[in-house]
N, C-alpha and C positions, 0 to 999 in steps of 0.2 A: 580389387579393381582389374588387375590383369586377367584373372580368371574369367570375369564377365566379358572382357574384351575378346578373349579367345573364343568363348561360347558364341558371342555375336558374330565373330569371323567365321566360325564353322557353320553356323546357321545360314549365313550369307552364301557360303560356298555351296551348301546343299540346295539353297534356293536357286542359285545360278545353274547348277546341274539339272534342276527340274524345269528350267526355262522360265522362271518367274521374273527375271530381270530383263529390261529392254535396253539394248545398247544403242548409243547415239554418237554421232560424230559429224564431220563434214569434210568436203574435199579441200585439199590444200592447193590453191591455184598455182603457187610457185613451183611445186614439184610434181603436180598432177596426180597425187595419191590421196586416197581416203584415209582419214585418221579417226579412230575411235577415241572419244574423250571421256565418256562417262557411261555408267549403267544406272538405270532408274527403276524404282519400284515403290508404289504407294507413297508418292511425294518425297521419297528419299533418293538421293543421288550420290553415287560413289565416283570420285574422280579417278580415272585410270590412265590418263595420258602420259604421266611421268614415271610409270613403273611402280615397283613394289613399295619402296620406302615412302612414297608420296601418295599411295593408294589410301584414301580416307573418305568418310562420309562428309559431303560438303556442309559447311556451317556447324558440324558437330564432330570434329575429328577425335574427340575423346571416346566416342562409341566403339571404335576399333583400336585406337592407339597405333603406334608404329608397328609393333609386332603383329597385331591383328590385321592391319592393312597389308603387311607383307604376306601373311597367310592367305588372305583372299586373293592377292595377286598371283602367288605361286600355284595355289590349288585350283583356281578357276578363272580369275580375272584376265590373265594374260591369254589363256586359251580361247575364251569366248570373244575377247576384244579382237584378236587376230583373225578368228573365223568370220566375225562381222566385217572386218576390213576387206577380207578376200571376197566375201559375198557382195559387198557394195561395189567393188571394182568390176565385177562381172555384170552387175545390173545397175548401171547409172540411172539416176532419176529422170523421168520424162519432163523436160523443161519446156515442151512445146505447147502446153495448155495455158 
């Protein structure tokens, strides 16, 4: 079971590096910052908001497990979530339409 979870995690990392995951989040009105909460691909969503030990596929946490979630967070999730947050701070949404 752990071997498959690690394989799933490494495949997810590779997909993130290839740009196959879409990162999502929202602006926190209280502190005025944008926060990335999840990455999505093919109706699968990975929760990223709470860091490595809570990084897991939503509604199916057994697919990555704790160790696999940590691997995804350390090798790709943190990097791309932070890049997305920086990008969104520089380019706020157009709310005038």
